[in-house]
C-alpha positions in Angstrom: 90.6 138.8 41.6 92.6 140.3 38.9 93.2 137.0 37.2 89.5 136.2 37.2 88.6 139.6 36.0 91.0 139.3 33.1 89.4 136.0 32.1 85.9 137.4 32.2 86.9 140.4 30.1 88.7 138.3 27.6 85.5 136.3 27.3 83.7 139.5 26.6 86.3 140.4 23.9 85.7 137.0 22.2 82.0 137.4 22.4 81.8 140.7 20.6 82.4 141.9 17.1 85.5 143.9 16.2 84.4 146.4 13.6 86.2 147.7 10.6 89.6 149.3 10.5 92.5 151.6 9.8 93.2 151.9 6.1 93.9 154.1 3.2 92.0 157.4 2.7 91.4 157.2 -1.0 91.3 154.2 -3.3 92.0 151.6 -0.8 89.9 153.1 1.9 89.3 155.5 4.7 91.6 155.1 7.6 89.7 155.2 10.8 90.7 154.1 14.3 89.2 154.3 17.8 92.0 154.9 20.3 90.6 153.3 23.4 94.0 153.5 25.1 93.1 157.0 26.3 90.6 155.4 28.8 93.5 154.8 31.1 94.6 158.4 31.0 91.1 159.6 31.8 90.9 157.3 34.8 93.9 158.4 36.9 91.7 158.7 40.1 91.0 155.0 40.0 93.2 152.2 41.4 95.6 150.4 39.1 93.3 147.3 39.1 90.2 149.5 38.4 92.0 151.2 35.6 93.0 147.9 34.1 89.4 146.7 34.5 88.0 149.8 32.9 90.5 149.6 30.1 89.4 146.1 29.2 85.7 146.8 29.6 85.9 149.9 27.4 88.1 148.1 24.8 85.7 145.1 24.7 82.5 147.1 24.8 83.6 149.1 21.8 83.6 145.8 19.8 79.8 145.6 20.1 79.6 147.8 17.0 78.0 146.2 14.0 79.6 146.6 10.6 78.9 149.9 8.8 78.5 149.1 5.1 75.2 151.0 4.8 76.9 154.2 6.0 79.3 153.9 3.1 76.6 153.1 0.5 78.3 149.8 -0.1 81.6 151.4 -0.9 83.8 149.9 1.7 85.6 146.8 2.9 85.4 145.5 6.4 88.9 145.8 7.9 90.5 142.9 9.6 94.0 144.5 10.1 95.6 147.9 9.5 96.5 146.8 6.0 94.0 147.5 3.2 93.5 145.4 0.0 96.3 145.8 -2.5 99.1 146.2 0.1 101.6 143.5 0.6 100.7 141.4 3.6 97.0 141.9 3.2 95.3 138.5 3.7 91.8 138.4 2.2 91.1 135.1 4.0 92.0 136.3 7.5 89.1 136.9 9.9 89.7 138.9 13.0 88.5 136.8 16.0 86.8 139.8 17.6 83.9 139.9 15.2 81.3 137.7 16.9 78.5 140.1 17.5 76.5 139.1 20.6 74.9 142.0 22.5 73.4 139.7 25.1 76.7 138.1 25.9 78.3 141.5 26.1 75.8 142.6 28.7 76.3 139.4 30.6 80.1 139.7 30.7 79.8 143.4 31.6 77.7 142.3 34.6 80.2 139.7 35.5 82.8 142.3 35.5 80.9 144.3 38.1 79.2 146.8 35.9 75.7 145.3 35.4 73.8 147.3 32.8 76.8 149.6 32.6 76.3 150.8 36.2 79.3 151.6 38.3 78.5 150.1 41.8 80.8 152.6 43.5 78.8 155.6 42.2 75.5 154.0 41.1 75.9 155.9 37.9 76.4 154.7 34.3 79.9 154.5 33.0 80.4 157.6 30.9 82.7 157.7 28.0 83.6 160.8 26.0 83.8 160.4 22.2 85.8 163.2 20.6 85.4 164.1 16.9 86.0 167.0 14.5 82.7 166.2 12.7 80.5 169.3 13.2 77.8 168.8 10.6 74.6 166.7 10.9 75.6 164.4 8.0 79.1 163.9 9.3 77.8 163.2 12.8 75.4 160.5 11.7 78.0 157.6 11.7 79.2 158.7 15.1 75.7 158.5 16.5 75.5 155.0 15.0 78.6 154.0 16.9 77.5 155.6 20.1 74.1 153.9 19.9 75.8 150.6 19.6 77.6 151.2 22.9 74.5 152.5 24.6 72.8 149.2 23.9 74.8 147.6 26.7 74.2 150.4 29.1 77.1 152.8 28.6 76.6 156.5 28.6 78.4 157.9 25.5 78.9 161.7 25.0 79.9 162.9 21.6 82.1 166.0 21.8 82.3 167.8 18.4 85.0 170.5 18.0 86.9 172.2 15.2 89.7 170.2 13.6 92.3 172.4 15.3 90.8 171.9 18.7 90.5 168.2 18.0 94.2 168.0 17.1 95.1 169.9 20.3 93.1 167.3 22.4 94.9 164.4 20.7 98.3 166.2 21.2 97.6 166.7 24.9 96.0 163.3 25.4 92.8 165.1 26.6 90.4 162.4 25.3 88.9 159.0 26.0 87.8 157.7 22.6 88.3 159.4 19.2 87.9 158.5 15.6 90.5 159.4 13.0 91.9 158.3 9.7 95.1 157.8 7.7 96.0 158.5 4.1 99.0 156.5 3.1 102.1 158.2 1.6 103.2 155.1 -0.4 101.8 151.6 -0.9 103.8 149.6 1.5 102.9 148.0 4.9 105.6 150.0 6.6 103.5 153.1 6.0 100.7 151.6 8.0 102.6 149.9 10.8 104.8 152.8 11.6 101.7 154.4 13.0 102.1 152.1 16.0 105.8 152.2 16.5 106.7 153.4 20.0 109.2 155.9 18.8 106.4 157.7 17.0 104.1 157.9 20.0 102.4 161.3 20.1 103.1 161.8 23.8 106.9 161.1 23.3 107.8 162.6 20.0 104.7 164.3 18.6 104.6 161.5 16.0 101.6 159.9 14.3 101.2 157.1 16.9 98.2 158.8 18.4 97.2 155.7 20.4 100.6 156.0 22.2 100.9 152.2 21.7 104.3 150.8 22.8 105.3 147.1 22.5 108.9 146.1 22.4 108.3 143.0 20.4 106.1 144.8 17.9 108.9 147.4 17.4 111.5 144.8 16.9 109.4 143.0 14.3 108.6 146.4 12.7 112.3 147.2 12.2 112.9 143.7 10.9 110.0 144.1 8.4 110.7 147.7 7.4 113.5 147.3 4.8 112.9 143.7 3.8 111.8 142.9 0.2 108.3 141.5 -0.3 109.1 137.9 0.3 107.8 135.0 2.4 109.8 136.0 5.5 108.4 139.5 5.3 104.9 138.1 5.1 105.6 135.9 8.1 106.8 138.9 10.1 103.7 140.9 9.2 101.5 138.0 10.4 103.4 138.1 13.8 102.9 141.8 14.0 99.2 141.4 13.3 98.9 138.8 16.0 100.4 141.3 18.5 97.9 144.0 17.4 95.1 141.4 17.6 96.0 140.7 21.2 96.8 144.2 22.4 94.1 146.0 20.5 95.6 149.6 20.3 92.9 150.4 17.7 89.4 149.4 17.1 89.5 148.9 13.3 86.6 150.1 11.2 86.7 149.9 7.4 88.6 150.5 4.2 86.7 152.9 2.1 86.3 152.4 -1.7 86.0 155.4 -3.9 84.9 155.4 -7.6 85.9 158.1 -10.0 84.3 158.8 -13.4 86.3 160.6 -16.0 86.1 161.2 -19.8 88.3 159.2 -22.1 90.2 162.3 -23.1 91.5 162.8 -19.5 94.7 160.7 -19.2 96.9 159.8 -16.3 94.0 160.2 -14.0 93.5 156.8 -12.3 93.6 157.4 -8.5 96.4 155.7 -6.7 94.7 155.4 -3.4 97.5 157.1 -1.5 98.5 160.8 -1.3 97.5 163.4 -3.9 100.6 164.4 -5.9 99.3 163.1 -9.3 97.5 166.3 -10.5 100.6 167.6 -12.3 100.7 164.4 -14.4 97.1 164.6 -15.7 96.6 165.7 -19.3 93.9 166.3 -21.8 93.7 165.1 -25.4 91.9 168.0 -27.1 91.6 166.2 -30.4 89.7 163.3 -28.9 87.6 165.7 -26.8 86.6 167.7 -29.9 85.8 164.6 -31.9 83.7 162.9 -29.2 81.9 166.1 -28.4 81.0 166.4 -32.1 79.8 162.8 -32.2 77.8 163.2 -29.0 76.2 166.5 -30.0 75.0 165.8 -33.5 71.8 167.8 -33.7 68.6 165.7 -33.9 66.4 167.7 -36.3 63.6 165.3 -37.0 61.5 166.4 -34.0 61.6 170.0 -35.4 60.5 168.8 -38.8 57.7 166.8 -37.2 56.5 169.8 -35.3 56.5 171.9 -38.4 54.4 169.3 -40.3 51.9 169.2 -37.4 51.7 173.0 -37.4 51.1 173.0 -41.1 48.6 170.2 -40.9 46.6 172.1 -38.2 47.0 175.6 -39.7 46.1 175.0 -43.3 42.6 173.5 -42.6 41.9 176.3 -40.1 42.8 179.0 -42.6 40.7 177.4 -45.4 37.7 177.2 -43.0 38.2 180.8 -41.9 38.2 182.2 -45.5 35.4 179.9 -46.7 33.0 181.1 -44.0 33.8 184.8 -44.5 34.1 185.1 -48.2 
């Protein structure tokens, strides 16, 4: 039964679209991940087979999400891997195989898995998933409702739990969640600064590290340490492809998007181009006051002809009126 179940769920995975992904918070993009691994933790009362079953169903169902460019006003790149554009190892031609959007097929495979229309036959109730977030405003909650609605289309009951950021962090620290959405702002532009988020030694439950998905894979860790200190050469690129293949198979994250930000600045502001990583560049910014004064003078030359035109019109109207007034009364 378990072998057949695994086959059916893998068909579900292949029939659904894997949405965008973990990335850089600024220039390269917003790092966002859905840690579906917590589904296992939330299901301790189920048998091992049922937990495995629920894990794959939840992981697969999450892939029903369509892409979200409209939520970003076009300022985003669909993520295929944890690496954003501009980082060594990013492959613009790579297409994640879990992007085939087919809601009907998702419902069919969910039914084949024993949860027709999202109903648990043991309880005759819908499968209910808790979606934790620190978004507390209406505008910030809109993308989450979009994600939840995509899951609801195949019959799942999604409950969005909004808390303060401190409470959200505490939930992640304790593992008291099922699904959550979060981001990552890179410290330096290297693939190591993205893949270390999935190293077992950095698992939140083990060391309090940034691996909030608690993902552990010995082969991934071995490749990570092989890649970590290598120069950017063909061998490093090959190791990155093998690491990506593991993540593609194991799916510790549901990748969302890389955000693109645009910044407008005056020419007199120098050293101001965003780096797309952390924010230590403010101390390097400078202003060219001479250029600023010159451009302000050029841009603010007073336009006086409208005033002269108004004066001419006033005179043209007033003079005849005065002449008429005195002609009639004198």
